[in-house]
C-alpha positions as CSV (number, residue, x, y, z in Angstrom):
1,M,-1.2,-1.7,-3.0
2,V,-2.3,-3.8,-5.4
3,H,-6.1,-3.5,-6.0
4,P,-7.8,-7.0,-7.2
5,I,-8.5,-5.8,-10.8
6,F,-5.1,-5.2,-11.3
7,W,-4.6,-9.0,-11.0
8,L,-6.5,-9.3,-13.9
9,V,-5.2,-6.6,-15.8
10,F,-1.4,-8.3,-15.3
11,L,-2.5,-11.5,-15.9
12,A,-4.2,-10.2,-19.5
13,H,-1.2,-7.9,-20.3
14,S,1.4,-10.6,-19.8
15,F,-0.3,-14.0,-20.5
16,Q,-3.4,-13.6,-22.9
17,H,-0.9,-13.4,-26.0
18,S,1.2,-16.4,-25.7
19,V,-1.4,-18.5,-24.1
20,K,-5.1,-17.3,-24.4
21,D,-6.3,-20.3,-26.2
22,E,-4.9,-22.8,-23.5
23,F,-6.3,-21.0,-20.6
24,G,-9.9,-20.7,-21.9
25,A,-9.5,-24.6,-22.9
26,V,-8.9,-25.1,-18.9
27,N,-11.6,-22.9,-18.0
28,H,-14.5,-24.5,-20.3
29,L,-12.9,-27.8,-19.1
30,I,-12.8,-26.8,-15.6
31,G,-16.9,-25.7,-15.9
32,A,-17.6,-29.0,-17.3
33,R,-15.9,-31.0,-14.8
34,L,-17.7,-29.3,-12.4
35,N,-21.0,-31.4,-13.4
36,S,-22.9,-33.4,-10.4
37,N,-26.5,-35.0,-10.3
38,V,-26.1,-33.3,-7.1
39,D,-27.4,-29.4,-6.8
40,L,-25.1,-28.6,-3.9
41,V,-22.3,-29.9,-5.4
42,E,-22.8,-27.7,-8.5
43,N,-23.5,-24.6,-6.4
44,V,-20.9,-24.7,-3.7
45,G,-18.1,-25.7,-6.6
46,D,-19.2,-23.5,-8.9
47,H,-19.1,-20.9,-5.7
48,I,-15.8,-21.0,-5.2
49,V,-14.1,-22.2,-8.5
50,N,-15.7,-19.2,-10.3
51,A,-15.1,-16.9,-7.8
52,G,-12.7,-14.8,-9.2
53,G,-9.2,-16.5,-8.5
54,K,-6.0,-16.2,-10.3
55,R,-5.6,-19.7,-11.5
56,L,-1.7,-19.6,-11.3
57,R,-1.1,-22.8,-10.7
58,P,-3.3,-24.2,-13.7
59,L,-1.3,-21.3,-15.5
60,V,1.9,-22.5,-14.6
61,V,0.9,-26.4,-15.7
62,I,0.4,-24.5,-19.3
63,L,3.4,-22.1,-19.3
64,S,5.8,-25.3,-18.4
65,A,4.7,-27.7,-20.9
66,M,4.7,-25.2,-23.4
67,A,8.3,-23.7,-22.2
68,N,9.3,-27.1,-22.7
69,D,7.7,-27.1,-26.5
70,Y,4.7,-29.7,-25.2
71,R,2.4,-30.8,-28.2
72,G,-0.6,-32.7,-26.9
73,K,-4.1,-31.2,-25.3
74,D,-2.9,-33.5,-21.6
75,H,-1.3,-30.3,-20.0
76,I,-5.1,-28.4,-20.4
77,V,-6.5,-31.9,-18.4
78,A,-3.5,-31.9,-16.2
79,A,-4.4,-27.8,-15.4
80,A,-7.6,-28.3,-14.6
81,V,-6.6,-31.0,-12.1
82,I,-4.4,-28.9,-10.0
83,E,-7.4,-26.3,-9.8
84,F,-9.7,-28.9,-8.5
85,I,-7.3,-29.8,-6.0
86,H,-6.5,-26.1,-5.1
87,T,-9.9,-25.3,-4.4
88,A,-10.7,-28.4,-2.7
89,T,-7.8,-27.6,-0.2
90,L,-9.2,-24.1,0.0
91,L,-12.6,-25.3,0.7
92,H,-11.2,-27.8,4.1
93,D,-8.5,-24.4,5.1
94,D,-11.6,-22.3,5.5
95,V,-13.6,-24.5,7.4
96,V,-10.3,-25.1,9.7
97,D,-9.9,-21.5,9.8
98,A,-13.3,-20.7,10.3
99,S,-12.8,-18.0,7.7
100,S,-16.0,-16.1,6.6
101,L,-14.2,-14.2,3.9
102,R,-12.3,-15.1,0.5
103,R,-11.4,-13.5,-2.7
104,G,-13.9,-10.7,-1.2
105,R,-17.1,-13.3,-1.1
106,N,-18.3,-14.8,1.5
107,T,-16.8,-18.6,2.2
108,A,-18.5,-21.3,1.1
109,N,-18.3,-22.5,5.0
110,S,-20.2,-19.7,6.2
111,Q,-22.7,-19.6,3.5
112,W,-23.6,-23.3,3.2
113,G,-22.1,-24.7,6.5
114,N,-18.7,-26.7,7.7
115,S,-20.2,-30.0,6.1
116,S,-21.2,-29.2,2.6
117,S,-17.6,-27.5,2.4
118,V,-16.1,-30.5,3.4
119,L,-17.8,-32.7,1.1
120,V,-17.7,-31.0,-1.8
121,G,-13.9,-30.5,-1.1
122,D,-13.7,-34.3,-0.8
123,F,-16.0,-34.4,-4.4
124,L,-13.5,-31.8,-6.3
125,Y,-10.4,-34.2,-4.9
126,S,-12.2,-37.4,-5.9
127,R,-12.8,-35.5,-9.5
128,A,-9.3,-34.5,-9.8
129,F,-8.1,-38.3,-9.3
130,Q,-10.5,-39.4,-12.2
131,M,-9.0,-36.9,-14.5
132,L,-5.7,-38.0,-13.3
133,V,-6.6,-41.4,-15.1
134,E,-7.4,-39.7,-17.9
135,I,-4.2,-38.7,-18.4
136,G,-2.7,-41.9,-17.7
137,N,0.9,-40.7,-17.2
138,I,2.5,-42.5,-13.8
139,P,5.1,-39.8,-12.8
140,V,2.2,-36.9,-13.7
141,M,0.0,-38.9,-11.4
142,S,2.6,-39.5,-8.7
143,S,3.8,-35.8,-8.6
144,I,0.1,-35.1,-8.0
145,A,-0.5,-37.6,-5.3
146,N,2.7,-37.1,-3.4
147,A,1.9,-33.3,-3.5
148,S,-1.5,-34.0,-2.4
149,N,-0.6,-35.8,0.3
150,L,2.5,-33.3,1.6
151,I,-0.3,-30.3,1.5
152,S,-2.5,-32.8,4.3
153,E,0.7,-33.4,5.8
154,G,1.8,-29.7,5.9
155,E,-1.6,-28.4,7.2
156,V,-2.0,-31.1,9.9
157,Q,1.5,-29.8,11.2
158,Q,0.7,-26.2,10.6
159,L,-2.8,-26.7,13.4
160,S,-0.2,-28.3,15.7
161,Y,1.7,-25.0,15.4
162,A,-0.8,-22.9,16.6
163,G,-0.6,-21.2,19.6
164,N,3.3,-21.8,19.7
165,P,5.1,-19.0,19.7
166,D,8.7,-20.5,19.3
167,I,8.2,-21.7,16.2
168,D,11.1,-20.5,14.0
169,E,12.1,-20.1,10.8
170,L,13.2,-23.1,9.4
171,M,10.2,-24.6,11.3
172,Y,8.2,-22.1,9.4
173,L,9.3,-22.5,5.9
174,E,8.5,-26.3,6.0
175,V,4.8,-25.8,6.5
176,I,4.9,-23.2,4.1
177,Y,6.6,-25.8,1.6
178,K,4.1,-28.0,2.2
179,K,1.0,-25.8,2.3
180,T,1.8,-23.8,-0.8
181,A,5.2,-24.4,-3.0
182,V,4.5,-27.7,-3.3
183,L,1.4,-27.9,-5.6
184,Y,3.5,-25.0,-7.4
185,E,6.4,-27.8,-7.4
186,A,3.5,-30.0,-9.2
187,S,2.7,-27.5,-11.0
188,A,5.9,-26.5,-12.7
189,S,7.2,-30.2,-12.7
190,I,3.9,-32.1,-14.4
191,G,4.3,-29.5,-17.4
192,A,7.5,-30.4,-17.7
193,M,6.8,-34.2,-17.3
194,L,4.4,-34.1,-20.6
195,A,6.9,-32.3,-22.5
196,D,9.6,-35.3,-21.1
197,C,12.1,-32.1,-20.4
198,Q,13.5,-30.3,-17.8
199,T,11.5,-31.4,-15.0
200,K,13.8,-30.8,-12.5
201,A,14.7,-27.5,-13.3
202,M,10.8,-26.7,-13.9
203,A,10.0,-28.7,-10.1
204,D,12.7,-26.1,-8.6
205,Y,11.4,-23.1,-10.5
206,G,7.5,-23.7,-9.1
207,R,9.1,-24.7,-5.5
208,H,10.7,-21.5,-5.4
209,L,7.7,-19.5,-7.0
210,G,5.7,-20.8,-4.3
211,L,7.4,-20.0,-1.3
212,A,7.8,-16.4,-2.8
213,F,4.2,-16.3,-3.6
214,Q,3.0,-17.7,0.5
215,I,6.1,-14.9,2.4
216,T,4.5,-12.3,0.6
217,D,0.8,-13.2,1.5
218,D,2.1,-13.2,5.0
219,V,3.4,-10.0,4.8
220,L,0.2,-8.7,2.8
221,D,-2.0,-10.2,6.3
222,Y,-0.1,-7.6,8.6
223,R,0.2,-5.0,5.6
224,G,-3.1,-5.2,3.3
225,E,-6.6,-3.8,3.7
226,V,-9.9,-6.6,3.3
227,D,-11.2,-4.7,0.1
228,T,-7.5,-5.2,-1.4
229,L,-7.2,-8.7,-0.3
230,G,-10.8,-10.2,-0.3
231,K,-9.9,-12.0,3.0
232,N,-10.1,-10.9,6.5
233,I,-6.6,-9.2,7.2
234,G,-5.1,-10.6,10.8
235,S,-6.6,-14.0,10.9
236,D,-2.6,-15.4,10.8
237,L,-2.5,-13.5,14.1
238,R,-6.0,-14.6,15.3
239,D,-5.3,-18.3,14.5
240,G,-1.7,-18.3,16.7
241,K,-0.1,-18.8,13.5
242,M,3.5,-17.9,13.7
243,T,4.4,-16.3,10.4
244,L,7.6,-15.0,8.8
245,P,6.9,-11.3,10.0
246,L,6.2,-12.3,13.0
247,I,8.5,-14.5,13.7
248,Y,11.1,-11.9,13.3
249,A,9.6,-9.0,15.2
250,Q,9.4,-11.6,17.7
251,G,13.7,-12.0,17.9
252,S,14.4,-8.2,17.3
253,V,12.1,-6.4,20.0
254,S,12.5,-5.5,23.9
255,A,11.3,-8.5,26.1
256,S,8.1,-6.7,27.1
257,D,7.1,-6.5,23.7
258,K,7.8,-10.1,22.7
259,A,6.4,-11.1,25.9
260,L,3.3,-8.9,24.6
261,I,3.6,-11.2,21.1
262,R,4.1,-14.4,23.0
263,D,0.7,-13.8,25.0
264,V,-1.5,-12.8,21.7
265,V,0.1,-16.1,19.9
266,M,-0.9,-18.8,22.7
267,K,-4.1,-17.1,23.7
268,R,-5.1,-17.2,19.7
269,Q,-6.9,-13.7,19.7
270,S,-6.5,-10.3,17.7
271,K,-8.0,-8.1,19.6
272,S,-4.2,-7.0,19.7
273,F,-3.6,-6.8,16.1
274,I,-2.9,-2.7,15.7
275,E,-0.3,-3.4,18.2
276,V,1.1,-6.3,17.3
277,R,1.2,-5.0,13.7
278,E,3.0,-1.8,14.4
279,L,5.3,-4.1,16.3
280,V,6.0,-6.3,13.2
281,R,6.4,-3.3,11.2
282,S,8.9,-1.0,13.3
283,S,11.2,-4.5,13.9
284,G,11.9,-4.5,10.4
285,G,9.7,-8.1,10.3
286,L,7.8,-7.0,7.0
287,E,11.2,-5.6,4.9
288,Y,13.0,-8.9,6.3
289,S,10.4,-11.1,4.9
290,L,10.0,-9.1,1.6
291,E,13.8,-9.8,1.3
292,V,13.6,-13.3,1.9
293,A,11.1,-13.7,-0.8
294,R,13.1,-11.6,-3.3
295,K,15.7,-14.7,-2.5
296,Q,13.2,-17.3,-3.5
297,V,12.4,-15.1,-6.5
298,L,15.7,-15.2,-7.8
299,L,16.2,-18.6,-7.4
300,A,13.3,-19.2,-9.2
301,Q,14.5,-17.1,-12.0
302,D,17.8,-19.0,-11.8
303,A,16.4,-22.7,-12.3
304,L,14.9,-21.2,-15.7
305,A,18.5,-21.1,-17.0
306,V,18.8,-24.5,-18.5
307,L,16.2,-23.7,-21.0
308,S,16.0,-22.5,-24.0
309,K,14.5,-19.0,-24.0
310,N,11.1,-18.2,-25.5
311,V,8.1,-16.4,-24.4
312,Y,6.8,-18.7,-22.0
313,I,10.0,-18.3,-20.4
314,D,9.5,-14.7,-20.5
315,D,6.4,-14.8,-18.8
316,L,7.5,-17.6,-16.1
317,I,10.2,-15.2,-15.0
318,D,7.8,-12.4,-14.6
319,L,5.4,-14.2,-12.7
320,A,8.3,-14.9,-10.4
321,K,8.8,-11.2,-9.9
322,F,5.0,-10.3,-9.3
323,S,4.9,-12.8,-6.5
324,V,6.7,-9.9,-4.8
325,D,6.3,-6.8,-6.5
326,R,2.4,-7.0,-6.0
327,V,3.0,-5.8,-2.9
328,L,4.2,-1.9,-3.9
């Protein structure tokens, strides 16, 4: 299992040589734009923005722009915008999910309360759109606005599915596209939009990358440990979420075990997590899910075939591979 420090080593080794200056500029801009006259806004925002996140989405923006030979500076602002939007969704998600741990730290809602988390999330959303106006690129603004709307729709859709054991794989894929993959899709496509080159190819790459990451995260919810993932394990089961490993297991186990899974999901409790986890493992649910994720990786890599090879394309290919390899 991959320890969090490996993320830092991996990112430093693979990407610092090609985008070190740009990535540093994004981090500086994020810190500068967190400023507010209200101390609570800065405290909550700083707590989650600087909590050791991998900032993969901003990284995808930068790599996409540079892979398409972009020469301007707007990709730095766009990358910071994406990170603010992502951070806002995390603040809101933790309230909805009643989460107490993220990235190995107490969540903002557990430290400052739900109201503060929601309102600071709103602040980050609005700050992101202020910065979008500075870029002044209508296709970029449209892409991010549409992605933000789909993320919210996906959250509501997932909430409506909670406690429903009849969610199937297609329904699951639709939700994770909206909740997770669409922001990766936007991250990759806006880099290409700024360069006015290969927008569809980059959007395809980002979509498949995001699906691979989320499916793998859902595997880790059954396979990981708290000190490895930095979040509560088994939270999906507690919330009555039918993720891909559980969907596969429910269709592969005996009638009595299927009844157990359905009962646990409908009652939204995790006291039977160990028993259900063993069912997921013994049914092949983890292996099946990882195979689906690997197919998404291949689709992401195939999408890049139309671009001329360069160091940034190589980094995007490596990032796609690592989206699944991190479970090894």
